[in-house]
N, C-alpha and C positions, 0 to 999 in steps of 0.2 A: 445839282440837287438842292431842293428847297431847304432853307434854314428854318426848320420847324422849331417853334418855341418848346413844345412838348406834346406828347400824345396822351390823352386822358380818357379813361373809360369811366362812366358814371354808373356804378353798380351794374349788375348784369344787363339792366335795361339798355344803357347807352354804350355797352360794349359793342353794340351794332353800329354806333356812330362814333368814330374816333375824333374827338373834339380837340382843336388846337386853341391855345390861349389868345393868339392874335386874332381878333374877331374878323379881320378882313380875309383871313385864310379860310378856304372852304371847309365845311364839314366833310370828313372822309368816311365813307361807308365801309364797314367791315362785313363783307358778304359771308364770312365764316360764322358770324354770331347769329344766334336764334333771335327771332322777333321778340320784342318785349311783351310780357304778360301785363294784365291790368295791375297786378300786384307790384311788378317792377316799375310801371309807370307811376304809381302812387309813391313808391319809395323815392323815385327821382324827383318828383315835385316837392316832396318833403325835404329832400336834400338841398334844394335851393336856399333853404333857411340856414344852412350850415356853412360857415366860412372858416375852415381850418384845414391844416395840411400836416401829414406825418410822413416822414421818409424812413424807410427801413433799409439798412445797409448790411450786406454780407458779400461773400466771395464768388459763389457759384449758383447756377441753376440748381434748385432743390434745397438751398440753404435757407430760403425764406420761410417764415412762419405763416403758412397760408391761413390758419384759423384766426390769427391776430389780424392779418390783412383783411380777411373777409368781414370780421367784426368791425374793424375801423371804418371800412367803406360802407358796409350795409347797415349796421346798427347805429353807429355814430354819424354816418353820412359824411365822413371826412374825405378829403383828397388823400388817399393812401397810395404810396408809391414804394416800389422795391427797386433798388439799384444793385444789380449783381456786377461785381467788378469784372468778371469774366463771362464768356459765353459757354464755358464748360468744355473747351476743345481738348483738354488733356485727360479727360475721363475715359470711360469704357462704355460699350454699347451692348445692350441686351436685346435690341430689336433687329440688328443688322450688323454689317461688317464695316460701317463707316467709322473712321477714327479721325482725330485731328480736326481740321477746319470743317469737314463735312458733318462731323458729330456736333461741333459747335453750332452749325446751322440747325440741325434737328433740335437741339436743346433750346435754341432761341425760339423756335416755333412752339415747343412744348411750354415754355414760359408764357408765351402769348396766349396759348390755350388755357393755361391756369388762370391768367389774369381775366380772361373773358368770363370765367366762372366766379372768381372771388371779387371782381370789380375793382381791383387795384390797377395802377399804372406800372409800366416797366421801363427801366433804363439800364444803361451799361457804361463801362469805360472802355478805353483802348487796350486794356490788359489782356494778354494772351495767357490762357491756362496752359502752363508748361508741364503740368503733372504734379504729383505729390511733392510737397516741399516740407522739410522737417523744421525749418526755422523761418520766422518772419524776416530775419536779416537777409537770408538768401533771396526770399521772395522780393523784397523791396530793392535789393541790389539788381536783380535781373530785370524787374519792371522799370527800374530807373536808369539802366545802363545807357540808353540812347537819349533819354530825356528825364532827368531826375524829378521834374515837377509834373510829368504828364498825367499820371493816375490821380495824384492829389488834385491837380487842376481840373480833371474831368469830374471828380466827385464834388469839388467846389461848384463847378458849373451846374451840376444837377441840383444842388442845394439852392443855388441862386435862381434856377428856373422853376423849381417846385415850391419854393418859399415855405418850408415846413415850420410849424410851431415847435415840433419836437422831432429830433433825429433819434432813431433807435438802432443800436448796434446789436447784431445777432451774437457776436462772440466777445470774449474777454481779451484784454491785452495782457493778462497775467497768467492765465491757466495754460498749460501745454496743449497744443492743438496743431492741426495742419497749418503750415506757414502762411498759406493764403488766408485762412480764417483769421489768424492773429493780425496779419497785415491789414485786413479789412477794418478791424477795430482800431488799430493805430491810425489808419488813414481817416477814419470817421472822426476820431478825436481832433485830429489836426484840421480837417476840413470844417468842422463845426466852428472853429475859431477863425480860420482863414476866410471863410465865406463872408464874414462880418467885417473884414478888414479891407477898406478901399485900396490899400497899397498892394494887396495880393491879387494877382491875375487881373489887372485892370483892363486888358484887351477884351475880356469876356463881355464887358458892357457893350462893346461895339456889335456883338452878336446877339444882343437882346437880353443878356443876363443883368441882374440888378444885385448890388451888394445887399446881403441879407444876414441878419442876426437871428438864428433860431433861438427859441426860448429855453429849450431843455434838451440835454443829451442823456439818453437812457440806455442801459444794457438790459436786453431781454434774456433772462437767465435760462439756461438750457436744462430741460427736465432730466435729460439723460445723465447730467452731472450731479443730480441730487441723490443722496443716500437715503435708504429706507429709514423713516423715523426722524429725518433731519428737521430741525426747527427752522421754519421759513418765515417766522414772524417779523424778521428784520427787513423783509422785502416788501415793496409795493405790489399790489395785485389787481388783476382784472379777471372777471368771469366772462370769457368770450364764448360761452356755450349757449347764449340766449337764443330763444326760438322766435322765428318771424312767421306769423300767420300769412303774411303777404306772399311769401315764397314757399310756404309749407315745409320749411326746414329750419333747423338751427344753423347758426353760422359755423359751428364746428362740423356739422354734417356737410355743409356746403364746401368747407375747406378740404374734406376728404376727397371729394370729386376733383377739386382743384389740384391737390397733390398727386392724384392718380394720373394727371396729364404728363407727369415726368416718366413716361413709359420707357424711354431708352435706359433709364436707371433702375427699372423694376420697382417703382415706388407706388404701386397700387395700394390704396389705403381703404380701410373699412371706416364707416362713419362711427363717431363716438357720441353718445347721447348724454344729455344732462349737463351739469355745471362743468366747465373746463377752465381751470385757473392758469393764468400766465403771470409770471413773477418778473419784477423789474427792480433795478437799482439805479438811482440817480448818479450819473457820472459828472455832469456839469450843469449849472443852471444860471441864467441871467436874472437880474432883478425883475420882479413883476412890474409890468407897466412900461418898461423901456426896452424890451427885447427886440422889437421889430424894426425894420430898416426904413430909412428915407421917408420922412414926412411927418407932419404934426398929427396925422390921423391914426397913428399906428399903435397906440397904447393897448395893453392887454388888461382888461378888468378882471379881478379875481372872480372865480365862480365857485360854488360849493363843491366840496369833494364828493365823489361818488364811491362810497365804500364797496369793496368787492362783495359779491353775493355769496351765499352759502357758508357764512361764518368765516370767510377767508381773512387772513391777516392783512393789515395795511390798508392804504387808501389808493384811490385811482391815481396812477402815475401821471395822468393828464389833468388832474385837479388844479384849479387856478387859471387855466387857460380858457378864455372866453371864445367860443366858436360860433357865436351868434353875430348878426349884423350890428347889434348894439355896441360892439367893440369899436365901431366907426361912427363918429358924429355925422348927422345929416342923412341918415339912412332910414328914417321913419317911413318914408313913402315906399321904399323897397320892402320893408317888413310887412307893411299893410297889404301890398299887392301880392306878396307870397302867401300870406295868411288867406287871402281870398281865393287864390288858386288851389290851396290845400282844401279849403272848406267846400269848394264847388266842384271838386273832381268827382265824376260819376264813372265808376269802373266799367259799366256796361256801355257807356257812350263817351269814351275819352275825348272825342272830337269837340265836345262841348267846352273843353278847357282851352281851346285856341284863344278865345277872347281874353280870358284871365291871364294867360301866358303872355299875350301881347302887352297887357298892362304891366306885368312884371318887367318886360323888356323895356318899356318906356321909362319906368322908374330907374332901372339900371343905367340906361343911357344918360340920364340926368346927372349921374355921379361923375366926379373928375376922371378924365381919361388919360392925362399925361402920366408917363411912367414914374416920374419923380414925385407924383402925388402919394406914392407909397402903396401899402398893401390894399387899400381900398380900390385903387385902379387895377391891381392884379386880380382881385376877386370880381371886379366889374367885368373884366374880359372873360374870366372863367365862367361866370354865371350867364353872361350873354351867350356864350357858346353852348352851355347846357340848355338854355331856353330854346335856342334854335334847334338843337337836337330833339328836344321834347316836342316842338311843333311838328317836326317830321314824324315823330313816333306816335303821338296821339292821333294824328290824322290817318295813321295806318298806311303811310305811303310805301309802296313797293317800287323800288327803282333798280333796274337790272339791265346790264348790257352784255350781250354775248357775241362771240365771234364764231365763224364757221370752222376756224382752224385754231389749234392751240398755239400756233407759232406764227409770228410775223417777221418779215425781213425788211430792213431799211430800204426805202425807195420803191417798195412793192405794195400792192393794194390788199386790204383786208376787209371782208364783208362783216358788217356789224348790224345787230338788231337791238334797239333800246326799247324797253317796256316801262311804262308808267302806269301805276294802278293806285287809285285812292280807295283803300279798303274799308274805311269807316265813313268818312264824310267831312263836311265843313266847307267853308268858302276858300277854296284852294285853286290857284291858277298856275298852270305850267307856262312860265313866262319865256323860257329859252332852254335849249339843249345844245351843248357845244361838243362837237366830235373831237377826237384826239388831235386832228390836224388844225384845230382852231376854227373850223367852219361851223356855222350854226345850222341846225336841222330845220327843214321847212315843215310847215303844217302844225306848228305849236303856237303858243300865245293864246290859250283859251282856258276857260274854267273846266276843271276836272269833274267828271260825273262819277259818283260813288259806284264802286265795283264794275267799272267799265274800263278795260285796259286800253291804253293809247300806245300804239306801236309804230315806230319809225325805223327805217333801214337806211343804210348808206354804204357805199364802197369808199373806204378812206385810204389814202396813200400815206404810209408811214414815212415820216420825214427821213430824207437820205442821211442826215447826220445824227439820227437817233442812236443813242448808246445801246450796246448789246446788254441783255439782261443778265445780271449775276448779283448775288447779295453784295451790297456796297462795300462791306468791310473786307471781302475776299478779293476785291479787284486789285488795288495797289499792292506792291510788295510790302512785306512786313518790315518794320524797323526794330530789329532785335526781337524783344518779347512784347512789342506793341503793334497793333494794327496800324497800317500806314494811311490813316484817314484823319481829317481834321477833327478836333475835339467836338465842335458844335454838331458834327454829323454823327460821330461815334457813339454818343450817348443814347441815340435812338435805336429801337429794335430793328426797324427797316426804314428805307427811304420811301418816297412817294411811288405810286404804281407806275409801271413802265408805260402802259396805255390806260387812259382814263377818259370818262365822259363827265362833263359838268352839267348838272341839272340846276336851273334857276327856278325856284318855286316860290310863289308869292302867297303870304298869309295876310289878308287885310292890306295894310300899307307897308308891310315888311317883306323883303325878299331874302330867301335863304339859298345859298349855293351849296349843293351837295356833290361831292366828288366820288364817283363810283368806278372801281377798277374794271377793266374789260376782262372777261373770263370765258373759258371754254367749258362746256358741260357734256357729260356722257353718263350712261346708265350702267352700273356694275350690277350683275345679277345677284350678288351677295349683299353688297352694301348700298344698293340703290343709286340715286343720283349723286354723282361726284363732280367736283369742279377743280379747275386749276387756273391760275392766272395766265393770261395770254402773254407770252414772252417774246421779246424781240431778239432774234438770234442771227448769226451770220448765215450766208447762203448754204454753207456746209460746215460740218464739224469733222475733224480728223482725230479720232480717239484711239490710242494704243490699247491693246488688250490689257496691259499692265504698265504701271508707271516705271518699272525697272526691267531691265533685260540682263539676266545673269548668263555669263558665258563661261561655263566650267572649263578650265584648262585651255582657254583661248580658242575653243572650237566654235565654228560658225553656228549661229542660232537664228531661228526664224523670228522676225518681228512682225506681229500681226496687228493690222490696223483696220478699224471700222470707219467707213465714210457714210455719213447720213446727209441726205438732201433735205433742206428745210423749206417748207412752204410751197415748193415748186420742183419740177424736174430739173436736174443739174447734170452737167457734163464737164469733166476736167481731168486733171492729172495730179496725182499725189507724188511728192518727192521727199526724200529723206536726206537731210544735210548732216554730214559727219565731219569731224576733224581730219586733217591729213593723216594718212596711214590706215584709216579705217575704210573698209570696203563694204559697200551696200549694193546689193543686186536685187532686181525684181521689177515687174511692170506695175506702174501706178495709175494707168488710165482707168476711168470709170465713166459710166453712162447710166444714170439713174433716171428712168423715164417717167416716174410719178413722184408726187410730193411725199416727203418723209420716208422714201425708200432708202435702203441701206445696202452696203456691199462690204465684204471683208477682203482686204488685200493683204498680201504677204511679201515680205522682203527678207533677204538673207543678209545678216550682218556678220562680218568677220573682223575681229580686232587685230591690231598690229602685233600684240604680244600678250602673254600672261601678265597680269598686273596693271594693264592699261584700263583706263576708265574715260568715259566721254559723255557728253550730253548730245543726244541726237534730236534734231528739230524736224518735225513733220509739218508739211505745208501742202495746200491744195491750190492749184491755179484754176480758177473758176470765174466765169463771167467777167473776164478781164481784170480780176483782182487776185491777190495772194492772201489766202486765209490760213493762219497757223493757230488754230484754236481747237482744243478738245473739250468734251463735255461729260459731266456726270449728272445723272438724274436721280434726285431723291424722291422715292415713291413709296410712301406709307399711308395707310388710310387715316392715321391720326394727325398728319401734317399735310400742308398743301404740296402737290407735286411741284418740284422746283429744279431748274437746270442751273448747274454751277459751271461756269466757263473758266478755263485756265489755259496758259500757253501749252501748245502741243509739243511737249518734250518728253524724252525717255532717257533715264539714267542707265547707261550701259557699263557693265563691269566685267572684266575678264579676270578670273582668279583661279588659283591652284585648288583642285578639289577632287577628293576621292569619296564617292558615295558610300562605299562599304557594303551596302545591301541594295536590294532593288524593290521589293514588294512590301507595301505598307498598308495597313488598315487604319483609318483615321476617323475618330469620333469628334465631330466638329463642335466646338463650344461657341457661345455667343460672342460676336465681334471677332471672329477667329479666321484669319486667312493663311494660316501656316500651311494647310494642306495644298493650297494653290501654289505657294512658294516652293514646296517640295516637288510638286509636279513640274514646275518650271525648270528645275535642275536635273530632271531625268528620272525621278522616282515614279514607280507605278503606284498610284494612290487610289485606294478604294474607300468610298465613303461608307461609314458604319453608323448605326444608331444603337440605342440600348436594346431595341428589339432584334436587330440583325446580329448583334453580338451573341445572341442566344441561338441563332439558327445558322449563321454563316460557318463555313468550314474554315476555322482559324488557322489550320495547318498550312494553308497556302501563303500566309504572310510570314515575313521575317521579323516584322515589328508591328506593334499596335500602339497607336498614340491617342491619348485623350486630350482634347483641347481645353483651353482655359475655362474654368467654371462649369464644365459639363456636369460634374457631380451636383453642383448647386441647382442646375436647371432641370435635370432629369434624375430623380432619385432611384429610378429603376437600374441605373448602371451598377449600383452597389450589389444588386442581386446577381450580377454576372461575375462577381469576384472569384468564385471557385473555378469557373471555366477559364478565366483570364490567368489565374495562377497555374492551371494545367498547361496553358500555352507557354508560360515562362518556364515552367519545369521542363518542358520538352525542347527548350533551346531558343525560344523567342525573346525578343526585347519588348518590354511593356513600359511606356513612358507616360506619366501623368504630369501635365503642366499645371500651373498654379490653380488651386482651388481656394475658396474663401470659407473660413470657419468663423462665424460671428454670432453675436447674441441673437440676431434675427434668424439665422439659419446655421446652427452649430453642426459641424460634421461629427464631433464627439468621437465615439468609438467605432464609427463606420469603417469597415475594413477596406483599405485601398491597396496596400502593398502586402508582401508576404509576412511582415511583422508590423507591430504597432509603431506609429509615429504620429506626432501632432503637428498641425499647421498653425502658425502664429501670425502675428502682424508684422514680422520683420521684413524690411525692405531696404534697398539701397537706391537712393534717388539720383546720385551722381553717375551719369552714364559713362564717365571717364574714370570711375573708381578702379583701383588696381585689383586685378583678378589674380590671386596667388594660388597656384596649385599646391594642395597639401602634400600630395605625393606626385612629384613631377613625372614619374614614369607610369602613372595610372593610365589605363587604356582610354579613359574619357579624354585624356589630354594628348595622347600619342597615336591612337589608331582609329581610323586609317589616315587621319590628318594630324601631323605633329604641330600642335598649336604654339604660336609665338606671341609676344607682346602685341604685335601688329594686329592680331586677330581680335583684339579687344578695343581697337581704335575705331571711331566712327559710329559707335552705338548711339541710339537716339533715346531721349527722354529719361531713361532709367536703366539700371542694371537688372533689377528684378523686384519682386514683391511677393508677399505672403509665403515667405520661406518656411521650410520645416523648422519647428522650434525645439522639439525633443524627439528622440528616436531610439529604437532598440539597437543593441550592439550588432544586430544583423546588417545594419546600414553603415555605409562608409561615406563620409562627406568628401567632396572632391575639391572644393575651392574655399578659400577665405576671401572675404570682400567686405569693405566698410566704407561708409560715408566719412568725409573728413572729420577728424576729432572724435570718432566713435570706435568702440571695440569691434573687432572683426567678427563677422557672422559666418557660420559654416553651413547653414541650411539651404543655400541657394541650389545646390545639386547634391542629392544623396542617392547612393546606389546600393542595391542589395543583390548579391548572387543568390539564385534560387534554382536548384536543380541544374539543368544545363544552360539556363538563360539568365536574364538580368531584369530587375525592376529599377526604374528611375523616377524620382519625384524631383521636379525642378520648378523653382520660382523665377528663373531668369526670363526676361520679357521677350521671348522669341516671337510672340504674337505682334510685337512692334518691329522687331529687327528684320525678320524675313521679308515682310512687305516693303520695307525700306531698302532692301538689297544690301544688307551688311554682310560682306563676305565671311568674316570671322564667325558670325552667328551660324551661317550655313555649315561651316567646317566643324564647329563644335556640335551642332545638332546631328551631323552625320556620324560623329564619334559616338554620341549617345545611342543612336539607332543601331549601331554596330556592336554594342556591348554584349549582346547575347552570343555573338560569334567570336568575341575577343577572349580567347583563353590562352 
């Protein structure tokens, strides 16, 4: 994997060209970005005159202040970057049922979609989002358990790679908050100092990082912590709501579209018009003029403060930082060339700027290039890359390479078509085109004619040693709560494309290499043309229907496996390897006669005894090789279709289990796979919706279950309350899993159960916290499964969240549970007897436990389902 220095987008214009700071590295085309408008081109040319960088630091996807980032990148023309310590793996999902690593992948894509809009760059660390943490102490201990300096080192690396003048923290180190949030601020403070210390993390220099002293550390004050009427005059302020005629929007309006890209979190945002003030506090500052690293050209000249608009209190928090080329001696020629490029830009004929941009390039090339020359060399490389991207953009170059198949296999051929189109004009020569196998295309080496497509085709053999495609951070095993990848790789959103074509295009005397990923296109009748990257996959994938196989009472169960042939017809045999004592029966032969065909196979698994557990390994013998890989495809319109590969294993668990009842109606919530888990252990589960709750014959069910956040997603459920209460009154069990009552969507007095109760923010994050039964003989603890301490062992991520906070005396709490050092909470499970049946509200995280195959969670849920019958 290439050691990329960083990936930068230059306002929404050059979001289409991902530019790297090492000039020898090719420009990397982002086919997901829209072509730049004339307004974006003008902004990008003007941005050549700005040499400054700001790094924003927080913990998760969605923590970033998109309107500040959009303003910094668009209005001020700065290199604005966001480093999210995590990829959001521990959160929840409003668009599908992916959790954990797959959710982290979706959120990574959503961050990149946001950055394409607001024009900032995106970075990460190796930190795994392990879910809500109540203290920064716990967070830092877990992240540092395998390597105490890992996350700090990653953050230092980002600072050294982006060379910010100012580092901005999203969160405070003092106010109570999510432990990840507070930890991000603590780490930002330490990294601000460590990045400037040559004795800290010296090995990073070998990977291209340079010791760097940022000038200023700021905290971006959170609006939601301000009280009405609070005096804000002590803070510095910026108005980030300025309007740009070049894009036809204010940067606050642009930021709303950026934030809306966080779709898996339900963060659709409406644009806000007019002045938008952001407030800041200086946390640390180095002396003006000496803050930058390495070299005599690094001084920062004072610049006049820019008072916030609209009568806002305070001054510009970036005041005194010179972001012009004048901060560096010997740059007069650069300034003159950029001024000419700005002055001569013609929106209707952007190709006329090629000559001026080449002059800018010549002036930049004359600056010192050695890394140790300091910041001037850093911005020399930054701006050379921006100029190259602009040359491609102003000429209207359309570069595209497509394959006839979405999948390639190592050692096999893939048919490619590459198209080059000069859409505006100019003196542009297609000098070379290099296929993924390193071979150069024939028939190139000629001047391009405006609006005349040049198309070349080839049948390319994928190298036999080509790695299979999967997001790079999900490949190696985790190291505790860190992704098991090197720091210099981990900080980037994605690695280089699996298959790519290099275009070498000459403008005058200068050649630009542009790297374009190979993709597959198809037409969706609703969404129009869609694309996905061409992925390199094994000849087959062997994917179990579910990652866990539950074997109630040790009885034999079917293990269902799907075999998919990639790229060509495949024939082979699937086998299941199990430990001694486990019995596996079934025929595994398959013969898939066309590419991408699939077949379902079934095996019968019998454990040696109740209580036994094992890891079953699936493998396919095909084409003389053994493949033991399963796949999961992420397929949403708002993110690229992506395959995630992982070892083909199934966790099998035999456990003592009495279901109590049989027939369940289930209203699925977002990110909710509980219904599938219940079906897997023998329940008859019927899917319900708010609409069918009104028409279905509910008497055929023994229990009705509402999934997590279903009330938040579909307000119509509340109107079914009278009917559901009649169901309970007549002897049914009605279970509502956790719902969220927040300032954004308060549930308030919405009737959920037979009597009033309120839902709070209570949660227990320690998955090993002691679960104490308030009444040990309560039916929820004893019938039909008598629970023991062992039933609460092996839970994942958390005990529960959004517990009941207050409740009518009609309700009876079942458990006491607490995080270490806290008072016990009783709202994790509350039960109300009503008529012949029972109502249950539970905040216990069954939505995490059942998909993970936690036996005790199944046994407890069976008891709750049976409460209507337990008299």
